[in-house]
N, C-alpha and C positions, 0 to 999 in steps of 0.2 A: 169541251166541257160536258158534263153530264146534265142533261136537262130532264126535269120531272114533268112529264106531261100527262099523266093520268093518275086517277085515284088509286088504281091497283099498284102502280109504282110506289105511290106514297105509302100505301098500306104495307108493301113489301119492305120499304125502307124502315118503316116504323117497327115492323116485326123483327127485322134483323138488328136494329139498333137496340130494341128491347131485350133481345136475347143477349147481346154482348154487354149490356150495361147491368146485367144481374137480374132482369125480369125474365123468368123462365116461361116462354110461351111454347108449348108442345105443338108446333105446326109442322106437319110433314113437308119435306122438301119438294115433293112432287106437286103439292097444292099451291106452291108459292108462284107468284107471277114470274114469267121468264126473266125479266129484269132483276128480280130478287134473287132468282137462283144464280144468275151470272155474278151478281155482287157477292153472294155467299161463297161461290167457288173462288172468286178472285181474292178475297180478303179473309177467308176463314182459316187459311193456313195449309190447305191441301196441297196447293201448288208451291208454296214457300214454307218449308219447315221451320225456318228461322223467325217467322212472324207469328206472334200469338194472336188469338181472335180478338181479344179486348183491345189490343194495341191497334190492330188494323181497323177495326170498326170505329174506334175513336178517331183514328186519323181520317178515315173516310167521311165520318160525319162532320168533323171539323172542316174538311174541305168542302162539304156540301152546304155547310152553314154560312159559307161565304158567298154562295150563289144567290142571285136576285130571285126572290120568290114571286111566282106569278099567283094571282088570286085563283083559287080553285073554283071550277065551275061545278055546280051541283049536277050529280049523276042524273041521267034520264030516269024517268019513272020514279022519281022521288020528290018529295015536297021540300019547300024552302026551310021549313022549321027544322026537319031532320038534318038538313045540311048545316044549318046554323049550330046545331048542337055538335056535330062532328068537328066543326071548325073550332069551336071553343075548346073541346076536348084536345084537339091537336095543339093548339097554342099553349094550353097548360102543361101538356107533357113536354113540349119543346122547352119550356122555361125550367121545368124540373130537371130535365136532362142537362141543360147548359149549366145549371148550378152544380149538379153532381160531376160533370166533366172538369170543372175548375179544380176540384179537390183532387181528382185523379191525376191531372197534369202536374199539379204542385207535388204530390207524392212521387210521381214518376221522375220528376226533375231532381228532387232531393235524393232518392234512392240511386239514380244514375250517377250523380255526382260523387256519392260516398263509394260506389263501386269503382268508379274511375280512379279516385284517390288511392284506394287500397291496391288496385292493379299497378299503379305508378310506383308505389312503395315497394311492391314485390319485385318489379322489374329493376328498381334502383338497388335493392339488396343483392340482385343476381349479378350486377356488374362488377368487374374486378376493381381493386383499390389501386388507382393510379397516383396516389399521393407520393409514392417513391420518386416519381419523375417530375415533381413540381420544380426542383431545382433547375431542370433543364429549360423550362418554358419561362421566358422573361415576364415581368409584370405587365408590360404593355400588351402582351398577347391577350391577357384576361380582360384588359380594358377594351380591346378591339374585337373581342369575340361577339359582343352584341351587334357589332356593325357587319358582321360577315354576310356576304350575299349568298342566301341559301339556294337561289336558282342556279348560280355558277357552281356551287358545291354539288348540287344535285347532278349537274351536267358532268362534272369531273368524276362522279362515281361511275363504276362500270354498269353496264345495262343488265337487266335481269336475265337476258339470254346468256351473257357471259358469266354471270354468277351461276346459272344453272349448269353451265359446262363444268364448274368446279365440283359439282356434286357426283358421286359415284353412279354407275349404272346399277340401280337396285335390281332391275329385272334380271340382268345377266348374273349378278351375284345370287339372286334367288334360284336361278336355274342351276348354277354351279353347286349350291348347297343341296338342292334337290337331287342332283346327280350324285353327289357324295352320300347322301343318305340312302338313295337307292342301292348305291355300290356296296355300302356297309351292310345294309339289310340283306343283300344277295349273298355276300360272303358269309354271314352268320346263319340265316335261315334258308337261303335258296329262293330262287325265283320260281313261282308256280308255272309260269309260261315255259321256262326253261325245263322244268321237271316233265311237263307234258311233251315237250319236243323230245327229251331224252328217252321217254318211255316208247315213243313211236319210232324214233331213228335207230339206225344200227350203231354198233359199238365203234366202228372206225369213224363214221360220220360225226358221232357224238364227241369223240376225242378231238377231232379237228375243230368242231365248232366251239369247244370249250377253249382251245388254244387261241382261236381267232378272238373269242370274247375277251379273254385275258389280255392279249395284246392291244386290243381296242381300248379296254379300260385303262391299261397303262399309259397309252397315248393321250387319252382324255385326262388322266391324272397329271401327266407332264404339262399338258397344255394349261391345265387349271393352275399349277404352280407357276408357270411363266406368266400367266394372266395376273395372278396375285402379286408377283414381283414387279410386273410392269405397272400395276395400279399403285403399288406402294411407292415406287420410284416416281410416278407421275405426281402423286400427292407431295412427295418430298420436293420436287421441283416447284410445285405450286407454293408450298410454304416458304421455300427460299425466295421465290419472286415476290411474294407478299412482304417477306421480311425486307427485302431490298427496297421495295416501294416505301416501306415504313421508315427505312433509314433516310431515304431522300426527302420524305415529308418532314422528318424531324430536322434535317438540315435546313430545309427551307424555313421552318418556323424559327430555328435559332439563328439563321443568318438574315431574318427579316430586318433587323436593326442592330447592326454590329456596335453602333455607338452606345445604344442602350444596354447591350450586354456587357461591354467593357466597363461602362460606368457603374454597373450594378455589381455589388460584391457577391460572387458566386460561392455558395456554401460548398464545403468540401464534401466529397462523397464518402460512402462508408468504407470502400476499399482504400482510398487515399488516407483516411485516418489510420487504418490498420497498417498500411505500408509504412507510415511515419514511425510507428511504434517499432517495427522490425528494423528500420534504419537506425534508430537510436540504439537498439540492442546490438546491432552488428558493430557499431563503433565502441560499444561498452563491454563486449564480451571478454576482452583481454583482462580486465580488472574486476569484473563483477562476480560475486561469489554465488548469487542465486542463478541456477541454470535457466536457460532460455527454452521454454517449452511451449511457446506459442506456435500454432499451426502454420505451415507453408507447404507448398507442393515442391518436393525434391525430385528432380529429373535426373536419373542415373541410367547408365548403360555402357555397353562396351564402345570402344572407339570406333567411329564411323557406323554406328548402329542406326543413326538417323534421329538422334535426340534433338538436334538443333532443328532439323526439318519439321519435326512434330511440333516443337514450340513455335516455330514460324507459322505453321498452319493455324495453331490456336490464336496467335497474335494477328493473323491475316496480313502478314508483311514479311518480306525477305530482309530481315534486319541484322542477321549475323553474318560475320565473314566466313567464306567457304573456302575449302581446299580439297584436293583430291588425295585422300588417304593420310594426309598429315594432321597432327594435332592442331586444331584451330582454338578450342576452348581451353584457355591456359589459366583462368581464374573463375571462381563462382560469379554468375551474373544473375542478379535478382530482378525479375521482370514483373512489375505491377500491372496487371491488366484490368482495365475498367472501361465502362461505356461513356462515350462522349460524342459531341456533335461532329467532330473533325477527327480524322485518322492521323495522329500525330504521336511523336515520341519525344522524351526529354530526360536528360540525366538529372540525378538528384542534385548535384552540385553546379548545375549550369541552367542559364536561363533561356538557351536556344531551343526552339521548337523545330523538329524535323518532320516535314510533311511527308507522310508515307505514301502519298498518291503520286509523288514526283520521283522519278528515277534518280535525279541529281542528289536530292536529299537523302535517298535510301543509300547511295554510294557513300556519301559523306558520313552518314551514321554508322555503316559498316567499317569504314576507315577509322572513325573515332573509337569505336569499341576495340578494334585491333590495337590501336595505339595505347589505349588505356590498359589492355591486358599486358602488352609488352612492358609498359612502364611499371606495372605493378610487380613484375617478376624481378627478383633480386639477381645480382650478378652470380653466375654459377648455378643458378636454378632453372628449372623448366616450367614449373607451375607455381602459382601463388595462391594463398588463402585470402587475399584481399578481395572484398566483394565489390562488384561494379553494379550500382543501382540504377535501374532504367525503368521508366514508366511508359506504358503504351495505352492510348486511348483511341476509341473509335466506335462507330455505330455497330451495334450487335455483338460486341466483344464480351465474352463471359468474364465476370469479375473474380479474380483470384490473384495470388501471389505465387510465382514459380521461381525456383532456383536452379538454373542450369549448371551442372558441375562438369569438370573435365572428364572425358571418357576413360573408363577403366581399361588399362592395358596389361597384357601378359608378359611383354618383353621390353626391355629398355634398348632402344636403338641408338645408333651413332648420333652424337649431337646433344642427347639428353643427359641430364644429371643422373648419377648413379642411384639416387633415392627417389627418383620420379615415381616409380611404381608404388612404393610404400607411402609416399606423400599423398598420392591420389586416393589409395585405399583408406588412409587415416582421415582424409578430408570428407570422403563419402560417408565413413562410419560416423563421423562427428555430426553431420547433418541428419542422418538416418536414425541415430540413436534417440533423437527427440521423440518421445512417446506419442506426440500429437502431429508429428510430420507425416504427410501423405507421400508415399513413395510411388512415383511414376516410373516403373521399370520398363525400359525400352529394349526390345529384343529384335535383332536383325533376322527376318524370316528367310533371307536368301542364303544363309549359311547353316551349317549343321548346328543342331541344338546343343550337341555335346561340347562344342567349342566355346559356349557361353561362359563367361566368368561372373558376370554381374548377378546371375540368378542365385548362385551359391552365397554371394555377399548379402543379398536382399533377404534370403531365407534365413540367415544368421540374425539379422537385425529385426525381422518381423516373421518369426516362425509360423505363426497362426494366420498370417495374411489378413489381419484386421484392418490394415491401413495401406495396403498395396494394390496398385492397379497395373496390370500387366498389358503392354501394347506391343503387338506384333507388327513390324514395319516390313516394307518391301514384299507385300503379299503377292503382287503381280509377278515378281521374279520367283518367288517361292512356288506358286502354282505352275509356272513354266518349267522349272527346273527339277522339282520333286517328282520322283516316280510314283509316289504314293500321296496323293493330296489328303488322304485321311490323316496324315501326320499333322497337318495344319489343324485339323479338327481336334486332334488330341492336345495340341499346344493350347488352343483357345478354350478348351474344356478343363485345363489344368491337370491333365493326366500324364504329361510328358516330363515336365520339370517337377523337381521335388518341392518347389516353393508353392505357396498358396496365395491367393489374392482375392480381393473383393469382387473384381470384375476383369474380363478379358476382352481386348479390342484388337481388331485387325484393321490396319490403315494402309494407304498407299499415298506416298509423299512425292510423287512425280516420277518422271522417267530418268532422273539423275542428271539433268542438264542444269547448270548454274543459271542460265538465262531464263528459266520458266517463271511465269508469274503465278501468283496465288490463284487467280481465276482459272488459269489453264491447268494447274494442278487439281483443283476442285473438279473440273470437268472430266479430266482424265480419271480421277478417282470414281466418280459416278459412272462413267462409261464402263469402267472395268468391273465393278461390282454388279452392274446391270446385266452384264453378259458373262459373269463369272459362274462356273458350275458349282463353285463353293456355296453360293446362296441358293442356286437352282436345285442342288441335291440336298439342301438342308444341313450342310456341314457348319455353316455360319448362320447365326440369326441376324435378323435385319438391324437389331438395336446394337449389335456388336461391331459394326462396320462404320467407316468414315470418321474423319477427325471431328466432324460436327457433333456427332453423338458422343465422341470421346471428350470433347471439351465441356459439353453439358454434364456429363457424369462426373468429371473431375471437379467442376465448379460446385455441383451439388454436394459432393463429398467434402470439399474444402469448407464450405459454409456450415455443414453439419458439424464438423470437427471444431470449427471456430466457436460455434454456439455452445458446444458441450464443454469446452475447456477455457474459455476466455476469462470468465469470472473466477475461477479457481486460480489462475495465473495472476490476476489483479490482487487477490487476497495475499499471495505470496510476496508481491512487490510492496504492498502496504506493510507487512510485517518487517520486510527488509528496511523500509524507510524508518520505521520506528527505531530499529536497532541502530542505525547510523545516527540519527538524531540524538539518542541517548549518549552515544560515545562522544559526540561533539560537545554536548553540554557538560559532560564530565571532564573532558580534557581541555577544552578551549572555551570557557564560559564567557569571557570578556571580549572575544574576537568575533568579527563578522565572518560569515561563511562565504568566503571569496574562492571561486574556483580559479583554475589555471589562467583562463583568459582574463578574468577581472584582475588577478594579481599581476599579470603582464602589462595591463593598461595602467595600473598604479605605478609599477616600476618605470614604465615608459615615460610617464609624466615627471617622475623624479629625475631621470637621466636628462630629459630635455631642459628641466630647470638648472641642472648642473652645467649643462653646455651653455645655456644663456648666461650664466654667471661669469663666463669667460669674458664676455663683452663689457662686464662692469669693472674689470681690472684697471686700475689707474695707469696712465702712461708712464709716471715716475717708477711704478713698480715694474712694469715691463722693461724699461730701459736699465734699471739697476740689475735685474736679473740677467738680461742679455749681455751687458757689459762685463759682468763678473764671470759669467760662463765662457764668454768669448775669449777673455784673457787667460783663463785657465786652459783653454784649449790651445792657444797659440803661443803662450809665454815661453815654453820650452824651445820652440823654434826660434823665437826672437832672441833669447839669451844665447843659445848654443850656436845658431847658424848666422846670426846678424851681429849682435853685440860683441861677443867675445872675439871672433875673427877680426872685427874692425878695431877693436880696442887695443889689440897687440901690434898695430901698425906703428910706423915710426913717427908720422906727423899728422896734423889735423886734416890736411888735404887728402891724404891717403885714406884716412878714416872716413870722411865724408863721401869720397868716391865709392869706397867699399859698401858703405851703408846704402847709398843710393841704388847701386846695382842690385844688391841683394833684396832690397824692398821692392824694386820693380819686378824682379823675378817671382818674388813671393806673391805679389798682387796679381800678376797675370795667371798664375797656375793654382795656387792653393787657397789664398785668403778668402775669396768669395764662396767657394764651396764649403769651407770650414764655417763661415758665418751662417750659411743657409742650414747647415747640420745643427748648429747651435740653436738657431731659432726654432726649428722643427722639435728638437729635444725639449726646449723650454716649453713649447706649446703642450706636448704630451705631458710633461711633469706638472704643469699647472692644472690640466684637465684631471689628472690623477689626484692632485691635491684636493681640488674641489669636490671630487666624489668621495675621497676619504673623510673630509670635513663634514659632508652631508651625511655620511654614514654615522657619525657620532650623534646626530640629532634625532635620537629615538628611531632610527631606521631599522626596518625589518631585516634581519640577517638572511632571510629566505631569498633576498634578491642578489646576494653577493656574487654568485656564479654568473647570473645574467648580466650584471653590470660589467664585470670583468670581461666577459665575452664581447659585449657591445663596445667597450673601450678598445679592446685588441683589434676587433674587426674594423672599427671606424678609423683607427690609426693606420691599419693595414691598407685600407682603400684610399686614404688621403694621399694625394700627390701634391708636393709643393710646386707652386708656379715657378717654372724655370726661366720664364721670360724676364723676371727680375734680376737675374744673374748678371747680365751685361751692364745694366744701369748701376748695380751695386758695385761692380768692378771699377767703373769710372769714378764713382763717389769715393771709394777707398783710395784710389790712385791720387786723386786730387788732394785728399786729406793728408796723405803721406808726403806729397811734394812740398807743402807749406812748411817753412822753417821759421817763420816769423813769430816770435812770442811778443805780444803787444804790451803786457803789463806785468808788474811784480807778482800778483796772485797767481797768474798762469805759470810764472817761473817757479814759484814755491810749490804750486801743486805738482809740477813736473818733478822737482827734486823729491818731494814726499813720495810720489809714485815710484821713482827710481830707488830710493832708500827701502821702501817696503819690498820691492821686488828682489833687491840685492840681499837683504836681510833673510828673505824667505829661502833664497838660493843657497846662502851661506849656511843656514840652519840645515838644509837638506844634505849639504856636502859634508858637514861635520857629523851628521848622523851616519852617513856612509862610511867616514873614516873610523868611527867608533866600532861599527860592525866589522870593519877589516881587522883592526888591531886588537879587539876584545876589550874586556872591562879594565878600568884603571885600578890603582892600588887601593883606593878608597872602596870601590865596589867589590873588589876581591876580598877585602878585609871584612866588611860588614855582611856581605851576602855569601861568603864562603864559596866563591866561584873561582875557576881557574881558566887560563887562556888554553885554547887548543894549539897543537903544534903549528898549524898554519897561521893562526893569529900571532903566535910568538915570532915567526919569520916575518910576518907583516910589521909587526911592532918594531923589530930591530931595522928593518928596511926604512920605516917611516923616521926613526931617529937619525939615521944616517942621512937622509934626504933633507931633513929639517936643518941640519948643520950646513948642507950645501946652499940652501935657500938663504940662510943667515950671512953666508959669506958673499953671496951674489944676489942682492935684493931685487936687481932689475933683470933677472934671468928670463929667458924666453920660455915659451910654453912647452918646448920640446927638449929633451936631453939629447946630448951628443952621444955617439957610440963610445968614445973614450971615457966620458963621464959614467956611463953605465958599467963599463968595465972597472972603473976605479971603485965605484960603490960595491960592486960584487966581490972585488978582491978584499975590501975592507971587511965585508961581512964574513968572508971565508976566513979571514984572520982571527975572528972572534968565534969561529966554529959554527957559522951559519951558512948553510948551502942555500943559495937562492937563484931563482931562474930569471933571465933578463926581462921576460914578459911581465913578470910580477913586479919587477922594479919600475918599469914604465907605467904600469896600471896604478901602482901606488903614487908615483910622481904626478900623474894626471889629477888625482884628487887633492893631493897637497898643493900643487900649484894653482888649482881652481880655488881652493880656500884662500891662498895667499893673494890671488888677484882680486877676489871679491872683498877682502879686508882692505886692500889698497884702494878699490873703487869706492868703497863706503867712506873712507877717509877723504878722498877727493871730493865726494859728493857733499860732505860737510863744508869743505872749503868754497864749493860753488854756490853756497847759499848767499854769499855777498858778491857774487860775480855777475848779477843781473846788469849792473851799472856798466861794467866793461863790455858785456855782450851788446848792450843797446848802442854803445858808441864804437863798437867794432875795434876795441883795443886788443892787441896781441900780447898776451902775458901767458908764458908756458905754465905757470902755476895755476892761473884762473882760466884756462882754455877748456870750457865746459861743453864740448861737442856731444858728449854722452847724455847730458841733460836735454839738449835739443832733440836728440834721437828718442828719448823717452817721452818728450812732450809730443812729438809727432805720432808715436805710437798711441799715446793716450787720447789724443784728439781723433785719431782714426777710430778708436774704440767707441768714443762718444757718438760720433757721426753714424758709424755702422749700427749701433744700438738704436739710435733714433729711426734710421731707415727701416730696420727690421721690425721695430714696434708698429710703424705706420702699416707696413705690409700685413702684419699679424692682425691688427685691429680692423683694418679695412677689408681684408680679403680672406686670410686663412682661417680665422675663427668662424666666419660665416660658412666657408667651404666645410670645415670640420662639423659644424652644426648640421649642415645638409647631409653629410655623409652619415652622421649618427642617426638622423631620421631615416635615411634609406635602410640602414642596417636594422633599426627597430621595425620598420615596415616589413622587411623580408623575414625577420624572425616571427613577426606576428602572423604571417601567412604560412609558416613552417610549423606545423603542430608537433612534428617530431623534435624540432630544436627546442620548442618551449617545453616539452616533456623532459628533455635532457637538462635544461637550465633552471627550471623551477620544479624542485623535488621536495619530497618530505611527506610524512604521514598526514600532516595537516592538509596539504594540498590534495592529496589523494582522497581523503575523507570528504573534503568539500566538493571534489569532482563527483564522487559517488552519490552524495546527497542531491546534487543538481540533477544528475541523470535519473536517479530513482524517482525523484519528484516528477520530472518531465515524463517518464514512462508511465507513472501512475495517472498523471492527469490526462495523457493521451488515451490510456486504456479506459479510464472512466468516461471520457467523451465518446469513445468508440462503443462502449457498452450501452450508453444512453442512446446513441443513434441506432444501435442494433435493436434495442427494445422497441424504439419508435417504428422501425421497419417491420418488426413483427406485427 
């Protein structure tokens, strides 16, 4: 502490304080006390230029005011009164100074606070706007930001010495610039020292000295260029290292609380919104009248020029399938690049995320892309226009949308479709003719420029080069193989090709090995350009090399094009929406705007309702239908193969034996299968009947094709349960074995069934005979028709055979040979030539009619024969074995119908319903099938309206987000 121990010191302090407080005492410095001079030099600002005199004095005086003041002794040789006066004056001055110092300190505090606030506002305005990345940082980060340990954060930051290493060597740069300046001045005006030397030296010595000087200057110039290149690459590595550290820090922040991130709804990024618009347009281009002029980066190039490798370097992952010289890109691949916390890839129509940091996921992604490409290619084709949509996210990836197209070829090779070359050309032109598309033209630098095909194609689409970026790949091979490296300079300066471009870039995408990683390729690219004489000799500019600079340039160009064109495109879609809505109101004012998917769901519900209606059919209805259809199916076999052969036997024993044998054979081989066929056909007919009845209830006819297709496919997939076949056979066999008719109603029912069957057969037989002999005399007279010659012969034969039947009423079913001869001779006697085969054929129908008529008359007699049957009386006239046969057949039909009805209602209807649901689900997933089955202008108009509205909404959301980003 400073201690004031003398009056001289006090006077010095008072003088100094008075001087700095505004009281101007003109006291020479030499006359001050030594202590006063020391204080003056210490705090007057001579040693410290940043301290002003009034501040230092005030600070010093304030510090001195805190010291304990000793009572001052009167100076020697002075009286006490004078000392008392000096003391009083000092106390009064001290009080005045203290009061004045209070206001000075208060003003200083206010001014300093205002200055600090203003400085803070200036620094705040200088900081960049990080609001764009707010979506990345979860809410809990902002809540925890106040609890961050600043000491740990300070320790995590690099030391000042490390930060100083990042700065360039300004002294060396200054020396280099001084050398350049002196070199230029010496070349223009000449160095005076050299002029003096030249004047004194000889001519030979002068020439040698000049040559040495030039060579030394050239060496220095080369050294300087190398130094500049090394410095630039050094800074490039530093920037990449800082970017990498930034990625890791952002990953740490985003991974701090995975649960919080997943629970929080992440807002879609700007590029994701834009990519969704492009996806909708790609699905809609086939039917959309307004052209899609939204920007995207179209990657075109000759086959094997390195298109895919460049795109992988921009995406920072080896995501595409690779091949040696063969065509790998067989369809357009739209890749949406965006920044995110994790390096992942995902297809538009799939929820699986591929982790691009794992080799297993990379291999699976490449395999999936290859499968999708081959699946999109139709049979007989080599390439497809179907777009595969893929999104790639990762830290530090530039945001843009790229479309990788199949490589342009000059020759169609074996195995390719004949129109492959034209298809690729037309596909490339379709993408490039978009006036807002950015064309990324890839040229192989390792081959002769004259062999390029894509440059001519690009120059046709963009002759002025306003939206083309030229990329020269495989520059390492080009530098090694070309005899004149200046040719590369001509290419990147746009002097070799006829096409023009916005920018020219030279890149290296590895050594050609499929196993190289992205980091290895980056390192190889850096090392190459660092040691390449293309940069060292100034043939290439630093901003024209590396895929890093290329991706930055393409991204900037892409977003510039987006900002310039997106609002204009939104207006186009708005006008298109108005036109479509007007057309709908005029043509379909009372109908809802249902698109194809909504119409399909409506039809699906109607079809399922119709299938469910099958389960509501009554058992009586099922059994009556089944019994009727089954008898229609088997009646011919029963009459022709069982009843007629048995009825022509001699006695009842033979009749029953024949019937039993034939029924057993029929049951074992044919009857169960026929029954199942009838049941399956009945189910189909009932299903079709319900659908037809539902159609009449104000059903939209737009569903007709769909319902018919669903019905046919459902029936086609339905397989009847064959396990019921054996049980059905046993049931039918037992029913046919039973001959016991228990009561009179069953007997009467059997007789009625037999009469109906025989009358039906008799009617059919008489119809056949009429067709054989032609019209009778009444028909010929009233309708003016005549018989044909064949019918005339048939009629004569019929009359002759009728006479034979009248003579022999109990004739057998077959004519003897002598009888045939007799009939033929009788006909020949009347002038009718007839063939024996025709006689037999006519006899068959006549005898059939005769037999059925006799059977019907016998049936009427059997109506009173139940009493004799029940008591087992044997009476030839009332022996009704044929009635028992028909009762057995009728009972078998009833039992079979009941069994089939149970199987239908319990099993088959449910299985059919399940099959129909599966068919509807399959059709619902097949958009092509729905497009084929649900058609019409109304459907297409609703589809267009839905798509245009969706596009407009997405575009408006994107434009709003774009304005916020600005």
